[in-house]
C-alpha positions as CSV (number, residue, x, y, z in Angstrom):
1,X,0.0,0.0,0.0
2,X,1.7,2.9,-1.2
3,X,1.2,6.6,-1.9
4,X,3.0,8.8,-4.4
5,X,6.1,7.2,-5.9
6,X,9.1,9.2,-6.9
7,X,12.1,7.8,-8.5
8,X,12.9,4.4,-7.0
9,X,15.8,2.0,-7.2
10,X,14.9,-1.4,-6.0
11,X,17.6,-4.0,-5.3
12,X,16.9,-7.5,-6.7
13,X,18.3,-9.9,-4.2
14,X,16.5,-11.3,-1.2
15,X,18.1,-9.9,1.9
16,X,20.8,-12.1,3.2
17,X,21.2,-10.4,6.5
18,X,23.4,-10.6,9.6
19,X,22.0,-7.9,11.9
20,X,20.0,-8.8,14.9
21,X,19.1,-7.0,18.0
22,X,17.3,-7.4,21.3
23,X,15.2,-4.4,22.2
24,X,14.7,-3.1,25.7
25,X,11.8,-0.9,26.7
26,X,14.1,2.1,26.4
27,X,15.6,1.2,23.0
28,X,18.5,3.1,21.5
29,X,21.8,2.9,23.4
30,X,20.3,0.6,26.0
31,X,19.8,-2.1,23.4
32,X,22.5,-4.8,23.0
33,X,23.6,-6.2,19.7
34,X,23.6,-9.9,19.3
35,X,25.9,-10.9,16.5
36,X,25.0,-14.6,16.9
37,X,21.3,-14.0,16.2
38,X,18.2,-14.4,18.4
39,X,16.7,-17.7,19.4
40,X,13.4,-18.5,18.0
41,X,12.0,-18.7,21.5
42,X,13.0,-15.1,22.2
43,X,12.3,-13.2,19.0
44,X,9.4,-10.9,18.8
45,X,7.8,-9.7,15.5
46,X,5.7,-6.5,15.1
47,X,3.3,-5.8,12.3
48,X,1.5,-2.6,11.5
49,X,-1.8,-3.0,9.5
50,X,-3.8,-0.3,7.8
51,X,-7.0,-2.3,8.2
52,X,-8.3,-5.1,10.3
53,X,-7.3,-8.6,9.3
54,X,-10.4,-9.9,10.9
55,X,-12.3,-8.6,7.9
56,X,-11.4,-11.9,6.3
57,X,-10.3,-10.6,2.9
58,X,-8.3,-7.9,1.2
59,X,-4.9,-6.3,1.8
60,X,-4.5,-6.5,5.6
61,X,-6.0,-9.9,5.7
62,X,-3.4,-11.3,3.2
63,X,-0.5,-9.6,5.0
64,X,-1.6,-11.2,8.2
65,X,-2.0,-14.5,6.5
66,X,1.6,-14.1,5.6
67,X,2.5,-13.4,9.3
68,X,0.5,-16.5,10.3
69,X,2.3,-18.6,7.8
70,X,5.7,-17.3,9.1
71,X,4.6,-18.0,12.7
72,X,3.6,-21.5,11.9
73,X,6.7,-22.2,9.8
74,X,9.0,-21.0,12.6
75,X,6.9,-22.4,15.4
76,X,6.5,-19.0,17.2
77,X,3.9,-18.6,19.9
78,X,1.1,-16.0,19.7
79,X,2.7,-13.7,22.3
80,X,5.7,-13.4,20.0
81,X,3.6,-11.6,17.4
82,X,2.7,-7.9,18.1
83,X,-0.1,-6.7,15.9
84,X,-1.2,-3.1,15.5
85,X,-4.4,-2.9,13.4
86,X,-6.4,-0.1,11.8
87,X,-3.4,2.3,11.8
88,X,-4.3,5.0,9.3
89,X,-1.3,5.5,7.0
90,X,-2.2,9.2,6.7
91,X,-1.9,9.8,10.4
92,X,1.7,10.3,11.4
93,X,0.9,10.4,15.1
94,X,-1.0,7.1,15.1
95,X,1.8,5.5,13.0
96,X,4.6,6.6,15.4
97,X,2.6,5.5,18.4
98,X,2.0,2.1,17.0
99,X,5.6,1.6,16.1
100,X,6.9,2.8,19.4
101,X,4.6,0.4,21.2
102,X,6.0,-2.4,19.2
103,X,9.5,-1.4,20.3
104,X,8.4,-1.0,23.9
105,X,6.9,-4.5,23.7
106,X,10.2,-5.9,22.6
107,X,9.9,-6.3,18.8
108,X,13.2,-7.2,17.1
109,X,11.7,-6.6,13.6
110,X,8.7,-4.6,12.6
111,X,6.9,-5.1,9.3
112,X,5.1,-1.9,8.3
113,X,2.7,-2.9,5.5
114,X,1.4,0.3,4.0
115,X,3.0,3.1,1.9
116,X,2.3,5.9,4.3
117,X,4.3,4.2,7.1
118,X,7.6,4.8,5.2
119,X,8.8,8.1,6.6
120,X,8.1,7.0,10.2
121,X,10.1,3.8,9.6
122,X,12.9,6.0,8.3
123,X,12.9,8.2,11.4
124,X,12.6,5.5,14.0
125,X,15.2,3.3,12.4
126,X,17.7,6.0,13.3
127,X,16.5,6.2,16.8
128,X,16.4,2.5,17.4
129,X,19.4,1.1,15.4
130,X,19.0,-2.4,16.8
131,X,15.4,-2.8,15.7
132,X,14.8,-3.8,12.1
133,X,12.2,-1.8,10.2
134,X,11.0,-3.5,7.1
135,X,8.6,-1.4,5.0
136,X,6.2,-2.9,2.5
137,X,5.6,-1.1,-0.9
138,X,7.9,1.9,-0.5
139,X,11.3,2.8,-1.9
140,X,13.4,4.1,1.0
141,X,16.0,2.2,3.0
142,X,19.1,3.1,5.0
143,X,21.4,0.2,4.2
144,X,21.4,-0.8,7.9
145,X,18.2,-1.6,9.8
146,X,15.6,-0.2,7.4
147,X,14.7,-1.9,4.1
148,X,11.7,-2.1,1.7
149,X,9.9,-5.1,0.2
150,X,7.4,-5.6,-2.6
151,X,6.9,-7.9,-5.5
152,X,6.2,-8.3,-9.2
153,X,2.5,-8.2,-8.9
154,X,2.3,-7.0,-12.5
155,X,3.0,-10.5,-13.6
156,X,-0.3,-11.8,-12.2
157,X,-2.1,-8.7,-13.3
158,X,-1.1,-9.4,-16.9
159,X,-2.6,-12.9,-16.6
160,X,-5.8,-11.5,-15.1
161,X,-6.0,-9.2,-18.1
162,X,-6.1,-12.2,-20.4
163,X,-9.0,-13.5,-18.5
164,X,-10.9,-10.2,-18.6
165,X,-10.1,-9.6,-22.3
166,X,-11.5,-13.0,-23.3
167,X,-14.6,-12.7,-21.0
168,X,-15.9,-9.2,-21.9
169,X,-18.8,-8.9,-24.3
170,X,-19.1,-5.1,-24.3
171,X,-15.3,-4.6,-24.8
172,X,-15.5,-2.2,-21.8
173,X,-13.5,-3.4,-18.8
174,X,-13.5,-1.3,-15.6
175,X,-10.6,-0.9,-13.2
176,X,-11.0,0.7,-9.7
177,X,-7.6,2.2,-8.9
178,X,-6.5,3.5,-5.5
179,X,-4.1,6.1,-7.0
180,X,-3.5,8.0,-10.3
181,X,-0.7,8.2,-12.8
182,X,1.8,9.6,-10.3
183,X,1.9,6.2,-8.5
184,X,3.9,3.7,-10.6
185,X,2.8,0.7,-8.6
186,X,-0.9,1.3,-9.4
187,X,-0.3,2.6,-12.9
188,X,2.2,-0.2,-13.8
189,X,-0.4,-2.7,-12.6
190,X,-3.1,-1.1,-14.8
191,X,-0.7,-1.2,-17.8
192,X,0.3,-4.8,-17.3
193,X,-3.4,-5.7,-17.1
194,X,-4.2,-3.7,-20.2
195,X,-1.3,-5.4,-22.1
196,X,-2.9,-8.7,-21.1
197,X,-6.3,-7.6,-22.3
198,X,-4.9,-6.5,-25.6
199,X,-2.9,-9.7,-26.2
200,X,-6.3,-11.5,-26.6
201,X,-8.7,-8.8,-27.5
202,X,-7.5,-5.8,-29.5
203,X,-11.0,-4.1,-29.5
204,X,-11.4,-3.9,-25.7
205,X,-10.5,-0.9,-23.6
206,X,-9.8,-0.5,-19.9
207,X,-11.7,2.3,-18.1
208,X,-10.0,3.5,-14.9
209,X,-11.7,5.1,-12.0
210,X,-9.4,6.5,-9.3
211,X,-10.5,6.7,-5.6
212,X,-7.4,8.5,-4.3
213,X,-7.3,6.3,-1.2
214,X,-5.7,3.0,-0.3
215,X,-8.7,2.1,1.9
216,X,-12.1,3.5,1.1
217,X,-14.7,0.8,1.2
218,X,-17.6,3.1,0.2
219,X,-15.6,4.9,-2.5
220,X,-14.4,1.6,-4.0
221,X,-18.0,0.3,-4.3
222,X,-19.1,3.6,-5.8
223,X,-16.3,3.6,-8.3
224,X,-17.2,0.1,-9.4
225,X,-20.9,1.0,-9.8
226,X,-19.9,4.1,-11.9
227,X,-18.0,1.8,-14.2
228,X,-20.8,-0.7,-14.4
229,X,-23.2,2.1,-15.2
230,X,-20.9,3.0,-18.2
231,X,-21.4,-0.6,-19.6
232,X,-18.2,-2.2,-18.2
233,X,-19.0,-5.9,-17.9
234,X,-15.8,-6.9,-16.1
235,X,-14.5,-5.0,-13.0
236,X,-10.9,-5.3,-12.0
237,X,-9.3,-3.5,-9.1
238,X,-6.2,-2.2,-7.3
239,X,-7.9,-1.3,-4.0
240,X,-8.3,-3.1,-0.7
241,X,-11.8,-4.3,-0.2
242,X,-14.1,-6.8,-1.9
243,X,-16.7,-4.1,-2.5
244,X,-16.0,-3.9,-6.3
245,X,-16.6,-7.6,-6.8
246,X,-19.7,-7.4,-4.6
247,X,-21.0,-4.5,-6.7
248,X,-20.3,-6.5,-9.9
249,X,-22.1,-9.6,-8.6
250,X,-25.1,-7.5,-7.6
251,X,-25.2,-6.0,-11.1
252,X,-24.8,-9.3,-12.9
253,X,-21.3,-8.6,-14.4
254,X,-17.9,-10.2,-13.8
255,X,-15.0,-9.2,-11.6
256,X,-11.2,-9.7,-11.0
257,X,-10.3,-9.7,-7.3
258,X,-7.2,-8.5,-5.6
259,X,-5.1,-9.5,-2.5
260,X,-7.3,-12.4,-1.5
261,X,-9.4,-14.9,-3.5
262,X,-12.6,-12.8,-3.7
263,X,-14.6,-15.6,-5.2
264,X,-15.5,-16.2,-1.6
265,X,-17.3,-12.9,-1.3
266,X,-18.7,-12.9,-4.9
267,X,-18.8,-16.4,-6.3
268,X,-21.1,-15.6,-9.1
269,X,-18.9,-12.7,-10.4
270,X,-15.2,-13.3,-9.7
271,X,-13.3,-14.9,-12.6
272,X,-10.0,-14.9,-10.7
273,X,-8.0,-12.9,-8.2
274,X,-4.5,-11.5,-8.2
275,X,-2.9,-12.8,-5.1
276,X,-0.1,-12.1,-2.7
277,X,1.7,-14.8,-0.7
278,X,3.4,-12.5,1.8
279,X,4.6,-15.5,3.9
280,X,7.3,-16.1,1.3
281,X,9.0,-12.9,2.5
282,X,8.0,-12.9,6.1
283,X,9.3,-16.4,6.8
284,X,12.6,-15.8,5.2
285,X,13.1,-12.4,6.7
286,X,12.4,-13.6,10.3
287,X,14.5,-16.7,9.8
288,X,17.4,-14.5,8.8
289,X,17.1,-12.5,11.9
290,X,17.0,-15.7,14.0
291,X,20.1,-17.0,12.2
292,X,22.0,-13.8,12.5
293,X,22.1,-13.2,8.7
294,X,20.7,-9.7,8.8
295,X,23.8,-7.4,8.7
296,X,24.0,-3.8,9.7
297,X,26.7,-3.6,7.1
298,X,24.7,-5.2,4.3
299,X,21.0,-4.8,4.0
300,X,19.1,-5.3,0.7
301,X,15.6,-4.6,-0.5
302,X,13.3,-7.4,-1.7
303,X,11.6,-7.6,-5.1
304,X,10.5,-11.0,-6.3
305,X,7.5,-12.5,-8.0
306,X,6.2,-15.8,-9.4
307,X,9.6,-17.3,-9.2
308,X,9.3,-17.7,-5.4
309,X,5.5,-17.8,-5.1
310,X,5.2,-14.3,-3.7
311,X,2.6,-13.4,-6.4
312,X,0.2,-15.6,-8.2
313,X,-3.1,-15.9,-9.9
314,X,-5.9,-17.7,-8.1
315,X,-7.8,-20.6,-9.7
316,X,-10.0,-19.5,-12.6
317,X,-13.8,-19.5,-12.2
318,X,-16.7,-19.2,-14.7
319,X,-14.4,-19.5,-17.7
320,X,-13.9,-22.1,-20.4
321,X,-10.9,-24.2,-21.3
322,X,-9.7,-21.7,-24.0
323,X,-9.2,-19.0,-21.3
324,X,-7.3,-21.4,-19.1
325,X,-5.1,-22.5,-22.0
326,X,-4.2,-18.9,-22.8
327,X,-3.4,-18.1,-19.2
328,X,-1.3,-21.2,-18.8
329,X,0.7,-20.4,-22.0
330,X,1.5,-16.8,-20.8
331,X,2.3,-18.0,-17.3
332,X,4.8,-20.5,-18.6
333,X,6.6,-17.8,-20.6
334,X,6.8,-15.5,-17.6
335,X,8.1,-18.2,-15.4
336,X,10.8,-19.4,-17.8
337,X,11.9,-15.8,-18.4
338,X,11.1,-15.7,-22.1
339,X,8.4,-13.0,-21.5
340,X,8.7,-10.1,-19.1
341,X,5.3,-8.2,-19.6
342,X,6.9,-4.8,-20.3
343,X,8.9,-6.0,-23.4
344,X,9.6,-4.0,-26.6
345,X,8.1,-0.7,-27.6
346,X,4.8,0.2,-26.0
347,X,2.5,3.0,-27.1
348,X,0.9,5.2,-24.5
349,X,-2.7,6.5,-24.6
350,X,-1.4,10.0,-25.5
351,X,0.5,8.8,-28.6
352,X,4.0,8.5,-27.2
353,X,6.2,5.4,-27.0
354,X,8.0,3.8,-24.2
355,X,10.7,1.0,-24.3
356,X,13.0,-0.3,-26.9
357,X,12.8,-2.9,-29.6
358,X,14.3,-6.1,-28.2
359,X,14.5,-4.7,-24.7
360,X,12.4,-4.7,-21.5
361,X,11.8,-2.1,-18.8
362,X,14.2,-2.4,-15.9
363,X,13.0,-2.7,-12.3
364,X,13.7,0.9,-11.4
365,X,11.5,2.1,-14.2
366,X,8.7,-0.5,-13.4
367,X,8.7,0.5,-9.7
368,X,9.2,4.2,-10.1
369,X,8.9,5.4,-13.7
370,X,5.6,4.1,-15.1
371,X,3.6,7.3,-14.9
372,X,1.9,6.7,-18.3
373,X,-1.1,4.6,-19.4
374,X,-1.0,2.0,-22.1
375,X,-2.8,2.8,-25.4
376,X,-6.1,1.0,-24.6
377,X,-6.6,2.7,-21.2
378,X,-9.1,5.4,-20.7
379,X,-9.1,7.4,-17.4
380,X,-12.5,8.6,-16.2
């Protein structure tokens, strides 16, 4: 979850890390470094959620499912996990309070899951050098105890675009977006989706409605309904609740879910969902802290995709075998590296071109430089 992106450089290796620390209630100079790691019995993990995982679907739910997977894989007890829920990422005071509480409760590593938590992570990482601050979706890091993590969600979005492009009958596909073109994560996802649509349906267009909020249940539902009213018969999304699929089901049209498998909420509408498996990162990160492999001299950011199972497409629903075959074909090419989604020269919706023949966009551009829409995208 993520607000306005500026130019970003994202390192490509998973953090192989040797820093650990044991936090006291006072933090800072009173903390003692442990070069040999922290025993699994003694480690404590903090996590800051923008929503409530108890909602059972969406962004915070899937992050927390990753925390649960990590906890089970490493055999941690419930009291070793410190959760701070419903922390508005636009409220600096609430964010700082939640993170300080995690430190006071003994957290050795804190996962901050939303874009707006980034600056507070940066500041507190300096104050508490022996606590690791790992920020989801952002671009800042300090090379010591503050990194960022995200993934190649555009890979799964491309596949979902194939599904939408083959299923639409009106050739109007709606897309509820949390942020506009200044946010590369959202815009890049839209473009990947649009590329997938065009690969199977050159007549279809993707109509984007922006909510300007990472978490706005009412606004997300209203945006979806607006697109439906404009004759969009498939509704995709980059937002945090299942309200768009629910609106689609009520209107008798189709939907593409995000974060969790939203066919649970809207079984008669959802064709597939673009999924995160955050446990792939959380498990490895916490294990590295336990093993003493997180180094204050060498900290790297994390950016992976289908290759480690961090992102994936759910099972397909309400589609025929031809759709499944097209998705499987494209998925195989992404996984074997012969296709990278943002390959070659791409035309924008204002008549410009991006990319080079025979090339592919680099990660820095994908994460921080996609501030344009592909040619079949219409912003409402």
